[in-house]
C-alpha positions in Angstrom: 118.1 185.1 147.8 117.2 185.1 144.1 120.3 187.2 143.2 122.6 185.2 141.4 124.5 188.6 139.5 128.3 188.3 139.8 128.6 191.1 142.4 125.8 190.0 144.7 126.5 189.6 148.3 125.2 187.0 150.7 121.7 187.0 151.0 119.9 185.9 154.2 117.2 183.0 153.9 115.0 180.9 155.8 115.0 176.9 154.6 112.1 175.0 155.5 111.6 171.2 154.9 108.2 169.6 154.9 106.8 166.1 154.8 105.1 164.8 151.4 101.4 165.8 152.9 102.6 169.4 153.0 103.1 169.3 156.8 106.3 171.4 158.1 109.0 169.5 159.4 111.8 171.5 160.1 113.0 175.1 159.5 116.6 176.5 159.8 116.1 180.2 160.4 119.3 182.1 159.7 121.0 180.8 156.6 123.2 182.9 153.9 123.1 182.1 150.3 126.7 182.1 149.0 126.8 184.7 145.5 127.2 183.4 142.3 130.6 185.3 141.9 131.9 182.8 144.7 130.9 179.4 143.7 133.1 176.5 142.6 132.8 176.1 138.8 131.6 172.8 138.9 128.6 174.4 141.3 127.9 177.3 139.2 127.4 174.7 135.9 125.1 172.8 137.8 123.1 175.9 139.2 123.5 174.8 142.9 122.2 176.7 145.7 124.7 177.2 148.8 123.8 178.1 152.2 125.8 178.9 154.9 124.7 178.9 158.5 126.7 178.6 162.0 124.9 178.1 165.5 121.3 179.0 163.8 118.3 178.4 165.4 116.1 175.6 164.2 112.4 175.1 164.9 111.1 171.9 164.6 107.0 171.2 163.5 105.6 170.8 167.3 107.4 174.6 167.6 110.2 173.5 169.7 113.6 175.5 169.0 117.1 174.5 169.5 120.3 175.7 168.2 122.6 173.8 165.7 126.0 172.8 167.5 128.2 173.2 164.2 128.7 175.3 161.2 127.1 173.7 158.0 127.5 174.3 154.3 124.2 173.2 152.8 124.0 172.0 148.7 120.9 172.6 147.0 121.2 171.3 143.2 117.8 172.0 140.8 116.3 169.1 139.3 117.9 166.5 141.9 116.3 164.5 144.4 118.7 165.1 147.2 120.7 167.8 149.3 123.7 167.3 151.0 124.7 169.3 154.4 128.5 169.6 155.1 128.4 169.6 158.9 131.9 171.3 159.9 132.9 169.0 163.2 136.1 169.0 164.9 137.2 165.2 163.8 136.2 166.6 160.6 133.6 167.1 157.9 130.6 164.8 158.1 128.1 164.6 155.2 124.5 164.4 156.0 122.8 163.9 152.6 119.0 163.9 152.8 117.0 162.2 150.1 114.4 164.8 149.2 112.4 166.6 146.2 113.9 169.0 144.3 114.4 172.6 146.1 112.1 175.1 145.3 112.3 178.4 146.5 110.1 181.9 146.8 111.8 185.2 147.7 114.2 184.6 150.7 112.7 181.0 151.4 114.2 177.8 150.2 111.8 174.5 150.4 112.1 170.7 149.8 109.7 167.5 150.9 112.1 165.3 152.9 111.6 161.7 152.2 113.3 160.2 155.2 115.9 158.3 153.3 119.1 159.9 154.3 122.8 158.8 153.6 126.0 160.0 155.9 129.7 160.2 154.5 131.9 160.1 157.6 135.5 162.0 157.7 137.1 159.0 157.4 135.2 158.0 154.0 133.2 155.2 155.1 129.3 156.0 154.4 126.0 154.5 155.3 122.1 154.7 154.7 119.6 155.8 157.5 116.0 155.6 158.4 114.9 153.1 155.8 112.5 152.0 157.9 111.3 155.1 158.8 111.0 155.8 154.9 108.9 152.7 154.2 106.3 153.4 157.1 105.9 156.8 155.3 105.8 155.8 152.4 102.4 154.1 153.5 101.2 156.7 155.8 101.8 160.0 153.6 100.7 157.7 150.2 103.7 158.5 148.1 102.7 158.0 144.6 104.4 155.3 142.5 106.0 157.8 140.6 107.4 159.6 143.9 108.7 156.7 144.9 110.6 155.8 141.6 112.0 159.0 141.7 113.2 158.8 145.7 115.1 155.4 144.8 116.5 157.0 141.8 117.7 160.1 143.8 119.1 157.9 146.3 121.3 156.1 143.5 122.4 159.1 142.1 123.9 160.3 145.6 125.2 157.0 146.4 127.3 157.4 142.6 128.4 160.6 143.7 129.6 159.8 147.3 131.3 156.5 145.9 133.1 158.9 142.8 133.9 161.7 145.5 132.4 164.2 143.2 131.0 167.5 143.9 129.8 168.8 146.6 131.8 166.0 148.5 134.8 168.3 148.6 136.1 169.2 152.3 138.6 172.0 151.1 135.6 173.8 149.3 133.2 173.5 151.9 135.8 174.9 154.4 136.3 177.7 151.6 132.7 178.5 151.5 132.5 178.7 155.3 136.0 180.7 155.8 134.7 183.2 153.1 131.6 183.7 154.9 132.8 183.7 157.8 135.5 186.4 157.2 132.7 188.6 155.4 130.9 188.3 158.5 133.9 189.6 160.8 134.7 192.3 158.3 131.1 193.4 158.6 130.6 193.4 162.3 127.3 192.3 161.7 125.4 189.0 160.2 122.6 191.3 159.2 125.2 192.7 156.5 126.9 189.8 155.4 
């Protein structure tokens, strides 16, 4: 997953989210990082890590597993306190945005801490915040430090600014391009392990 050389191919990776106390929250078991040579210039400029998945297995903290219903393209921006998951649904692309710690990766695993606050951007352009009550409850339960609370609120504001400005990564055409290029590579190889 660490390979960003111009000739790199898609690399399989696992995405893990944790809670502030270090406990596991959720794991996406099969994702593919988009190689650097295929990144949109703005995404490359921000050193984004972009992962594609399609009907991947998701494991919850309690061990239960389920399969995602739709393809997704996820955007992780080093240094930013949010990440963006573009869900390719029948009615259009829905962006589910997690307010979270900046991503960290080691080997083929990408991790972040989920801070419960979320934003959703719908295909019709409307957006709304989710789970403020969960955030308020968890900041007490998990003892979020004041500095973390400040970063979370700042991250939410920066995310809202990007949504309002329709700036990257909120670009349906690019999301579809990433997915379609990955799907074409998968179809050509005939085996996702070779993507």
